[in-house]
N, C-alpha and C positions, 0 to 999 in steps of 0.2 A: 462401344468404349470407350471408357471413363479419360474426361478430359484431364490434362497433364495444368496441372497448376502453379507455381513456383512463384513463391509471392513473396521469395528472402530477400531484403535489402544489399546489396552489392553498391561496393564505392571506388568508384572509375578511376584513377588517377591523377586525371585530370583538374577535378571538384571534386568536396568533400560531401555533397549532396547523391542520397541512398537513388540506387534505382531499383522501377522494381521492372521482372521477367517473367509478361506469365505467357501458355504455350496450353493450345488444344488442336483437338480433329473433329472438325463438324461440325452442325451444328450445336453452339453445347452453351453453356453460364459458365465463367471460372469460378473456383472459392474466392473466393472474398480475398480483400487485400490493401488496405490503407495507402493513404495519399495525403502529404502533407499539408496539400492548394496549394495556390501559388497557380507558375504557369512552366505545363512541360515539352519536353520533344520528346515523340516519337516513332518510334522506329519499330518498321513492321518489317513481316515479309508473309509468302506464302510459296507453300514449299508445292511442286505438280503428286498429285497422288490424281491424278482422271479425276479432277473437279474441272469447274465449267469456268467457276465465277467465287469470289470470297469479299466478305467484310466483316467489318468487328466495333465496337461504336463501346463504345465507356459506359458507365452508368454507374450510379451512386446510388447506394442501401438508402434506406429499405425498399422504396419503391418504384428505383428505376428511370427517376426522375431529377434531376434534366439528364439528358439523353447529346453525348458525342460523337460523330461517326468518327473514325479513326483513318483508314480507309474504305477505298470500297474498289477489287477491281477484277478484269477476267483475264482467264489464266487460259494462254495459247499454248499446244502440243508442242514440251518440249522446255518454257519458263518456266520461270522462279521470281516470282515478281519483288520488290523488295522499293519501301519509300519511306520519308520523317515528312512526317504535319508537326501541328501544334493546336496546341491548346493552353487556352487562357483562362484568368480567372473563376479558375478548379477550387472551388472549395475542399477543406481539411472534412473527412471522414473515409469513410469503408463506401468500397467501391466493386467492380465487375465492371467482364469484361461480358459481350451476348458480339456470338459471331454467330456466321453465316454463310451457305452455303457450304463442301464438301469438302475442303479446305483441308491439312497442318498447316497451321498459321502461330506466328511468335509478335508478341508484342511488347516495347518494351519503354519504358516510360521511364525518362530522365531529369528529375529535378535544373529548373533553368536559373 
């Protein structure tokens, strides 16, 4: 399956900062997307699809470094874990998400 990536900026009524939503399935690298730098709230979700573990990392182009773990979770039968984490000191530039595991997943990055 080809990864699904949606890197369109959207705006929340609570803030004027753009958010980036990236979605995919399994072990993939997402399409590149831009971040403006600073601090970000990361909202993530893993959809149960016969998987047992899922994780995702934020990586900067072109080298993939630095790398920041966004989430790592075990998926129990019937669960669809979600969570929130934060990343700090993000440099302005192009990024991608590297996902592991065999789950459907989504990551939303919202500038703080």
